[in-house]
Biotite code that builds the C-alpha atoms (Angstrom):
import biotite.structure as struc

atoms = struc.array([
    struc.Atom([-110.453, -26.463, -22.403], chain_id="A", res_id=1, res_name="MET", atom_name="CA", element="C"),
    struc.Atom([-107.205, -28.119, -23.003], chain_id="A", res_id=2, res_name="ILE", atom_name="CA", element="C"),
    struc.Atom([-107.862, -31.165, -21.538], chain_id="A", res_id=3, res_name="THR", atom_name="CA", element="C"),
    struc.Atom([-110.540, -31.888, -24.627], chain_id="A", res_id=4, res_name="ASP", atom_name="CA", element="C"),
    struc.Atom([-107.923, -31.805, -27.229], chain_id="A", res_id=5, res_name="HIS", atom_name="CA", element="C"),
    struc.Atom([-105.656, -35.290, -27.557], chain_id="A", res_id=6, res_name="GLU", atom_name="CA", element="C"),
    struc.Atom([-102.270, -33.772, -28.744], chain_id="A", res_id=7, res_name="ILE", atom_name="CA", element="C"),
    struc.Atom([-100.007, -36.415, -30.640], chain_id="A", res_id=8, res_name="GLN", atom_name="CA", element="C"),
    struc.Atom([-97.493, -36.955, -33.418], chain_id="A", res_id=9, res_name="LEU", atom_name="CA", element="C"),
    struc.Atom([-99.070, -36.311, -36.982], chain_id="A", res_id=10, res_name="ALA", atom_name="CA", element="C"),
    struc.Atom([-100.021, -39.625, -39.544], chain_id="A", res_id=11, res_name="THR", atom_name="CA", element="C"),
    struc.Atom([-99.402, -39.651, -42.731], chain_id="A", res_id=12, res_name="PRO", atom_name="CA", element="C"),
    struc.Atom([-103.342, -39.813, -42.836], chain_id="A", res_id=13, res_name="HIS", atom_name="CA", element="C"),
    struc.Atom([-103.122, -36.202, -41.927], chain_id="A", res_id=14, res_name="ASP", atom_name="CA", element="C"),
    struc.Atom([-100.657, -34.510, -44.404], chain_id="A", res_id=15, res_name="ALA", atom_name="CA", element="C"),
    struc.Atom([-103.711, -32.893, -46.829], chain_id="A", res_id=16, res_name="ASN", atom_name="CA", element="C"),
    struc.Atom([-105.712, -31.630, -44.015], chain_id="A", res_id=17, res_name="ARG", atom_name="CA", element="C"),
    struc.Atom([-102.435, -29.955, -42.303], chain_id="A", res_id=18, res_name="ILE", atom_name="CA", element="C"),
    struc.Atom([-101.686, -29.001, -45.791], chain_id="A", res_id=19, res_name="ALA", atom_name="CA", element="C"),
    struc.Atom([-104.826, -27.138, -46.305], chain_id="A", res_id=20, res_name="ILE", atom_name="CA", element="C"),
    struc.Atom([-105.141, -25.756, -42.768], chain_id="A", res_id=21, res_name="MET", atom_name="CA", element="C"),
    struc.Atom([-102.075, -24.234, -43.554], chain_id="A", res_id=22, res_name="SER", atom_name="CA", element="C"),
    struc.Atom([-102.962, -22.709, -46.656], chain_id="A", res_id=23, res_name="ARG", atom_name="CA", element="C"),
    struc.Atom([-106.070, -21.354, -45.139], chain_id="A", res_id=24, res_name="ASP", atom_name="CA", element="C"),
    struc.Atom([-105.111, -19.833, -42.132], chain_id="A", res_id=25, res_name="LEU", atom_name="CA", element="C"),
    struc.Atom([-101.330, -19.384, -42.268], chain_id="A", res_id=26, res_name="VAL", atom_name="CA", element="C"),
    struc.Atom([-100.376, -18.928, -46.261], chain_id="A", res_id=27, res_name="GLU", atom_name="CA", element="C"),
    struc.Atom([-103.528, -16.228, -47.315], chain_id="A", res_id=28, res_name="TYR", atom_name="CA", element="C"),
    struc.Atom([-102.071, -14.013, -49.439], chain_id="A", res_id=29, res_name="GLY", atom_name="CA", element="C"),
    struc.Atom([-98.659, -15.811, -49.863], chain_id="A", res_id=30, res_name="LEU", atom_name="CA", element="C"),
    struc.Atom([-99.250, -18.899, -52.381], chain_id="A", res_id=31, res_name="GLY", atom_name="CA", element="C"),
    struc.Atom([-99.392, -22.269, -50.951], chain_id="A", res_id=32, res_name="TRP", atom_name="CA", element="C"),
    struc.Atom([-95.805, -23.845, -50.093], chain_id="A", res_id=33, res_name="ARG", atom_name="CA", element="C"),
    struc.Atom([-96.869, -26.206, -47.501], chain_id="A", res_id=34, res_name="TRP", atom_name="CA", element="C"),
    struc.Atom([-98.274, -28.857, -50.251], chain_id="A", res_id=35, res_name="SER", atom_name="CA", element="C"),
    struc.Atom([-99.452, -32.577, -48.765], chain_id="A", res_id=36, res_name="PRO", atom_name="CA", element="C"),
    struc.Atom([-96.454, -33.522, -50.104], chain_id="A", res_id=37, res_name="SER", atom_name="CA", element="C"),
    struc.Atom([-94.096, -31.128, -48.391], chain_id="A", res_id=38, res_name="ARG", atom_name="CA", element="C"),
    struc.Atom([-96.086, -31.647, -45.490], chain_id="A", res_id=39, res_name="VAL", atom_name="CA", element="C"),
    struc.Atom([-96.055, -35.423, -45.872], chain_id="A", res_id=40, res_name="MET", atom_name="CA", element="C"),
    struc.Atom([-91.869, -35.355, -46.068], chain_id="A", res_id=41, res_name="ARG", atom_name="CA", element="C"),
    struc.Atom([-91.785, -33.227, -42.569], chain_id="A", res_id=42, res_name="HIS", atom_name="CA", element="C"),
    struc.Atom([-94.129, -36.330, -40.806], chain_id="A", res_id=43, res_name="ILE", atom_name="CA", element="C"),
    struc.Atom([-91.567, -38.793, -42.226], chain_id="A", res_id=44, res_name="LYS", atom_name="CA", element="C"),
    struc.Atom([-88.415, -36.388, -41.587], chain_id="A", res_id=45, res_name="ALA", atom_name="CA", element="C"),
    struc.Atom([-86.266, -37.677, -38.002], chain_id="A", res_id=46, res_name="LEU", atom_name="CA", element="C"),
    struc.Atom([-85.437, -34.505, -37.270], chain_id="A", res_id=47, res_name="ASN", atom_name="CA", element="C"),
    struc.Atom([-89.266, -32.776, -37.402], chain_id="A", res_id=48, res_name="VAL", atom_name="CA", element="C"),
    struc.Atom([-92.222, -33.361, -34.729], chain_id="A", res_id=49, res_name="ASN", atom_name="CA", element="C"),
    struc.Atom([-95.240, -32.705, -36.871], chain_id="A", res_id=50, res_name="VAL", atom_name="CA", element="C"),
    struc.Atom([-98.014, -32.505, -34.104], chain_id="A", res_id=51, res_name="ALA", atom_name="CA", element="C"),
    struc.Atom([-101.381, -32.689, -34.134], chain_id="A", res_id=52, res_name="VAL", atom_name="CA", element="C"),
    struc.Atom([-104.498, -31.267, -31.745], chain_id="A", res_id=53, res_name="ALA", atom_name="CA", element="C"),
    struc.Atom([-107.405, -33.509, -31.793], chain_id="A", res_id=54, res_name="ARG", atom_name="CA", element="C"),
    struc.Atom([-111.124, -33.178, -30.636], chain_id="A", res_id=55, res_name="GLN", atom_name="CA", element="C"),
    struc.Atom([-113.414, -36.118, -31.597], chain_id="A", res_id=56, res_name="ALA", atom_name="CA", element="C"),
    struc.Atom([-110.829, -37.136, -34.119], chain_id="A", res_id=57, res_name="ASN", atom_name="CA", element="C"),
    struc.Atom([-111.121, -34.095, -35.706], chain_id="A", res_id=58, res_name="LYS", atom_name="CA", element="C"),
    struc.Atom([-107.330, -31.869, -35.896], chain_id="A", res_id=59, res_name="ILE", atom_name="CA", element="C"),
    struc.Atom([-108.011, -28.693, -34.113], chain_id="A", res_id=60, res_name="THR", atom_name="CA", element="C"),
    struc.Atom([-104.445, -27.233, -34.682], chain_id="A", res_id=61, res_name="GLY", atom_name="CA", element="C"),
    struc.Atom([-100.919, -28.186, -35.832], chain_id="A", res_id=62, res_name="PHE", atom_name="CA", element="C"),
    struc.Atom([-97.745, -27.405, -35.316], chain_id="A", res_id=63, res_name="GLY", atom_name="CA", element="C"),
    struc.Atom([-94.300, -28.239, -37.367], chain_id="A", res_id=64, res_name="ILE", atom_name="CA", element="C"),
    struc.Atom([-91.122, -28.377, -35.546], chain_id="A", res_id=65, res_name="MET", atom_name="CA", element="C"),
    struc.Atom([-87.698, -28.567, -36.565], chain_id="A", res_id=66, res_name="GLU", atom_name="CA", element="C"),
    struc.Atom([-84.664, -29.539, -34.411], chain_id="A", res_id=67, res_name="TYR", atom_name="CA", element="C"),
    struc.Atom([-81.080, -28.798, -34.947], chain_id="A", res_id=68, res_name="GLY", atom_name="CA", element="C"),
    struc.Atom([-77.948, -29.295, -32.569], chain_id="A", res_id=69, res_name="ASP", atom_name="CA", element="C"),
    struc.Atom([-78.522, -26.588, -29.854], chain_id="A", res_id=70, res_name="SER", atom_name="CA", element="C"),
    struc.Atom([-81.880, -24.572, -31.403], chain_id="A", res_id=71, res_name="GLU", atom_name="CA", element="C"),
    struc.Atom([-85.056, -26.193, -32.684], chain_id="A", res_id=72, res_name="ALA", atom_name="CA", element="C"),
    struc.Atom([-87.449, -23.913, -35.253], chain_id="A", res_id=73, res_name="ASN", atom_name="CA", element="C"),
    struc.Atom([-90.973, -24.225, -35.085], chain_id="A", res_id=74, res_name="LEU", atom_name="CA", element="C"),
    struc.Atom([-92.194, -23.750, -38.712], chain_id="A", res_id=75, res_name="LEU", atom_name="CA", element="C"),
    struc.Atom([-95.703, -23.599, -38.670], chain_id="A", res_id=76, res_name="LEU", atom_name="CA", element="C"),
    struc.Atom([-98.361, -23.245, -36.351], chain_id="A", res_id=77, res_name="LEU", atom_name="CA", element="C"),
    struc.Atom([-102.339, -22.890, -36.267], chain_id="A", res_id=78, res_name="ALA", atom_name="CA", element="C"),
    struc.Atom([-105.521, -23.890, -34.984], chain_id="A", res_id=79, res_name="VAL", atom_name="CA", element="C"),
    struc.Atom([-108.749, -24.166, -36.970], chain_id="A", res_id=80, res_name="ASP", atom_name="CA", element="C"),
    struc.Atom([-110.574, -20.980, -36.404], chain_id="A", res_id=81, res_name="THR", atom_name="CA", element="C"),
    struc.Atom([-113.584, -22.209, -34.579], chain_id="A", res_id=82, res_name="PRO", atom_name="CA", element="C"),
    struc.Atom([-110.894, -23.725, -31.476], chain_id="A", res_id=83, res_name="PHE", atom_name="CA", element="C"),
    struc.Atom([-109.470, -20.875, -30.807], chain_id="A", res_id=84, res_name="ARG", atom_name="CA", element="C"),
    struc.Atom([-108.743, -19.094, -27.907], chain_id="A", res_id=85, res_name="ARG", atom_name="CA", element="C"),
    struc.Atom([-109.727, -22.608, -26.233], chain_id="A", res_id=86, res_name="LEU", atom_name="CA", element="C"),
    struc.Atom([-105.858, -23.319, -25.443], chain_id="A", res_id=87, res_name="GLY", atom_name="CA", element="C"),
    struc.Atom([-105.688, -25.477, -28.130], chain_id="A", res_id=88, res_name="VAL", atom_name="CA", element="C"),
    struc.Atom([-102.419, -23.588, -29.250], chain_id="A", res_id=89, res_name="GLY", atom_name="CA", element="C"),
    struc.Atom([-100.906, -23.362, -26.424], chain_id="A", res_id=90, res_name="ALA", atom_name="CA", element="C"),
    struc.Atom([-101.164, -26.767, -25.909], chain_id="A", res_id=91, res_name="ALA", atom_name="CA", element="C"),
    struc.Atom([-98.986, -27.454, -28.994], chain_id="A", res_id=92, res_name="LEU", atom_name="CA", element="C"),
    struc.Atom([-97.023, -25.112, -28.167], chain_id="A", res_id=93, res_name="ILE", atom_name="CA", element="C"),
    struc.Atom([-96.542, -26.351, -24.855], chain_id="A", res_id=94, res_name="ALA", atom_name="CA", element="C"),
    struc.Atom([-96.335, -30.387, -26.248], chain_id="A", res_id=95, res_name="TRP", atom_name="CA", element="C"),
    struc.Atom([-93.220, -29.023, -28.568], chain_id="A", res_id=96, res_name="LEU", atom_name="CA", element="C"),
    struc.Atom([-91.353, -27.180, -26.034], chain_id="A", res_id=97, res_name="GLU", atom_name="CA", element="C"),
    struc.Atom([-91.607, -29.998, -23.901], chain_id="A", res_id=98, res_name="THR", atom_name="CA", element="C"),
    struc.Atom([-90.284, -32.742, -27.022], chain_id="A", res_id=99, res_name="THR", atom_name="CA", element="C"),
    struc.Atom([-87.507, -29.808, -27.339], chain_id="A", res_id=100, res_name="ALA", atom_name="CA", element="C"),
    struc.Atom([-86.338, -29.920, -23.600], chain_id="A", res_id=101, res_name="LEU", atom_name="CA", element="C"),
    struc.Atom([-86.359, -33.464, -24.021], chain_id="A", res_id=102, res_name="THR", atom_name="CA", element="C"),
    struc.Atom([-83.814, -33.305, -26.386], chain_id="A", res_id=103, res_name="ALA", atom_name="CA", element="C"),
    struc.Atom([-81.924, -31.334, -25.182], chain_id="A", res_id=104, res_name="GLY", atom_name="CA", element="C"),
    struc.Atom([-82.575, -28.265, -26.586], chain_id="A", res_id=105, res_name="ILE", atom_name="CA", element="C"),
    struc.Atom([-83.326, -24.899, -24.863], chain_id="A", res_id=106, res_name="GLY", atom_name="CA", element="C"),
    struc.Atom([-83.882, -22.306, -27.411], chain_id="A", res_id=107, res_name="VAL", atom_name="CA", element="C"),
    struc.Atom([-86.768, -22.174, -29.718], chain_id="A", res_id=108, res_name="ILE", atom_name="CA", element="C"),
    struc.Atom([-86.808, -19.889, -32.755], chain_id="A", res_id=109, res_name="ARG", atom_name="CA", element="C"),
    struc.Atom([-89.881, -18.779, -34.825], chain_id="A", res_id=110, res_name="LEU", atom_name="CA", element="C"),
    struc.Atom([-91.537, -16.337, -37.312], chain_id="A", res_id=111, res_name="GLU", atom_name="CA", element="C"),
    struc.Atom([-94.703, -14.813, -37.523], chain_id="A", res_id=112, res_name="THR", atom_name="CA", element="C"),
    struc.Atom([-95.947, -11.806, -39.814], chain_id="A", res_id=113, res_name="ARG", atom_name="CA", element="C"),
    struc.Atom([-95.296, -8.427, -38.269], chain_id="A", res_id=114, res_name="SER", atom_name="CA", element="C"),
    struc.Atom([-98.531, -7.326, -39.182], chain_id="A", res_id=115, res_name="ARG", atom_name="CA", element="C"),
    struc.Atom([-100.096, -10.137, -37.382], chain_id="A", res_id=116, res_name="ASN", atom_name="CA", element="C"),
    struc.Atom([-100.832, -9.054, -33.651], chain_id="A", res_id=117, res_name="ALA", atom_name="CA", element="C"),
    struc.Atom([-102.612, -11.483, -32.586], chain_id="A", res_id=118, res_name="GLU", atom_name="CA", element="C"),
    struc.Atom([-99.757, -14.119, -33.091], chain_id="A", res_id=119, res_name="ALA", atom_name="CA", element="C"),
    struc.Atom([-97.431, -11.909, -31.474], chain_id="A", res_id=120, res_name="ARG", atom_name="CA", element="C"),
    struc.Atom([-99.176, -10.959, -28.735], chain_id="A", res_id=121, res_name="GLU", atom_name="CA", element="C"),
    struc.Atom([-99.892, -15.082, -28.339], chain_id="A", res_id=122, res_name="PHE", atom_name="CA", element="C"),
    struc.Atom([-96.545, -15.435, -28.628], chain_id="A", res_id=123, res_name="TYR", atom_name="CA", element="C"),
    struc.Atom([-95.320, -13.277, -26.035], chain_id="A", res_id=124, res_name="ARG", atom_name="CA", element="C"),
    struc.Atom([-98.210, -14.073, -23.902], chain_id="A", res_id=125, res_name="GLN", atom_name="CA", element="C"),
    struc.Atom([-95.747, -17.820, -23.600], chain_id="A", res_id=126, res_name="LEU", atom_name="CA", element="C"),
    struc.Atom([-92.491, -16.134, -22.963], chain_id="A", res_id=127, res_name="GLY", atom_name="CA", element="C"),
    struc.Atom([-91.399, -15.593, -26.824], chain_id="A", res_id=128, res_name="TYR", atom_name="CA", element="C"),
    struc.Atom([-89.474, -12.597, -26.907], chain_id="A", res_id=129, res_name="HIS", atom_name="CA", element="C"),
    struc.Atom([-89.048, -10.386, -30.232], chain_id="A", res_id=130, res_name="GLU", atom_name="CA", element="C"),
    struc.Atom([-85.537, -10.429, -31.819], chain_id="A", res_id=131, res_name="VAL", atom_name="CA", element="C"),
    struc.Atom([-85.422, -8.643, -34.716], chain_id="A", res_id=132, res_name="ARG", atom_name="CA", element="C"),
    struc.Atom([-87.399, -7.815, -37.794], chain_id="A", res_id=133, res_name="MET", atom_name="CA", element="C"),
    struc.Atom([-87.339, -9.300, -40.813], chain_id="A", res_id=134, res_name="LEU", atom_name="CA", element="C"),
    struc.Atom([-87.699, -7.180, -43.815], chain_id="A", res_id=135, res_name="PRO", atom_name="CA", element="C"),
    struc.Atom([-89.820, -8.856, -47.107], chain_id="A", res_id=136, res_name="GLY", atom_name="CA", element="C"),
    struc.Atom([-89.358, -12.526, -45.669], chain_id="A", res_id=137, res_name="PHE", atom_name="CA", element="C"),
    struc.Atom([-92.332, -13.595, -46.734], chain_id="A", res_id=138, res_name="TYR", atom_name="CA", element="C"),
    struc.Atom([-91.821, -13.979, -49.948], chain_id="A", res_id=139, res_name="ARG", atom_name="CA", element="C"),
    struc.Atom([-90.688, -10.437, -50.588], chain_id="A", res_id=140, res_name="GLY", atom_name="CA", element="C"),
    struc.Atom([-94.289, -9.804, -49.800], chain_id="A", res_id=141, res_name="ILE", atom_name="CA", element="C"),
    struc.Atom([-94.290, -8.806, -45.628], chain_id="A", res_id=142, res_name="GLU", atom_name="CA", element="C"),
    struc.Atom([-92.414, -8.335, -43.217], chain_id="A", res_id=143, res_name="ASP", atom_name="CA", element="C"),
    struc.Atom([-92.192, -11.197, -40.382], chain_id="A", res_id=144, res_name="GLY", atom_name="CA", element="C"),
    struc.Atom([-90.645, -10.821, -36.990], chain_id="A", res_id=145, res_name="VAL", atom_name="CA", element="C"),
    struc.Atom([-88.255, -13.734, -35.284], chain_id="A", res_id=146, res_name="GLN", atom_name="CA", element="C"),
    struc.Atom([-89.002, -14.625, -31.992], chain_id="A", res_id=147, res_name="PHE", atom_name="CA", element="C"),
    struc.Atom([-87.348, -16.831, -29.551], chain_id="A", res_id=148, res_name="ALA", atom_name="CA", element="C"),
    struc.Atom([-87.675, -18.361, -26.317], chain_id="A", res_id=149, res_name="LYS", atom_name="CA", element="C"),
    struc.Atom([-84.890, -19.696, -23.797], chain_id="A", res_id=150, res_name="ASP", atom_name="CA", element="C"),
    struc.Atom([-86.445, -22.730, -22.459], chain_id="A", res_id=151, res_name="LEU", atom_name="CA", element="C"),
    struc.Atom([-83.808, -22.567, -19.517], chain_id="A", res_id=152, res_name="TRP", atom_name="CA", element="C"),
    struc.Atom([-84.163, -19.638, -18.483], chain_id="A", res_id=153, res_name="ALA", atom_name="CA", element="C"),
    struc.Atom([-86.620, -18.868, -15.717], chain_id="A", res_id=154, res_name="ARG", atom_name="CA", element="C"),
    struc.Atom([-89.061, -15.437, -16.183], chain_id="A", res_id=155, res_name="GLU", atom_name="CA", element="C"),
])
């Protein structure tokens, strides 16, 4: 499953595909904010990793993680529909968690739509815990749920 996927840092060439995936898989119904130029800024940022999973040189998924002094925030995660439930998302999260630990960061936070039961279950299975509800978090249109995981805690 995940052994068929190569995970690496995104290149500037990947910005357009990542932006389109964000628009279609994450931002649907909310308007498009993760444009190619915004993704490019994150690819170039020193405190951000944009990781991509590839299969046969095609991006099958991506994650964008921003690092602070003591915590990291998963800004976006998406897996292309035909590649879901094949371990791509879990492999991306594992890669980003390892990177956070290497940087000395032990807590990762993220948000997802409150109505996205599939995403909420996915994060729970990976050891993330719902921290709080975020009314109107998504542009005032939809509520969010914040999750967190302490990477140093053993479950």
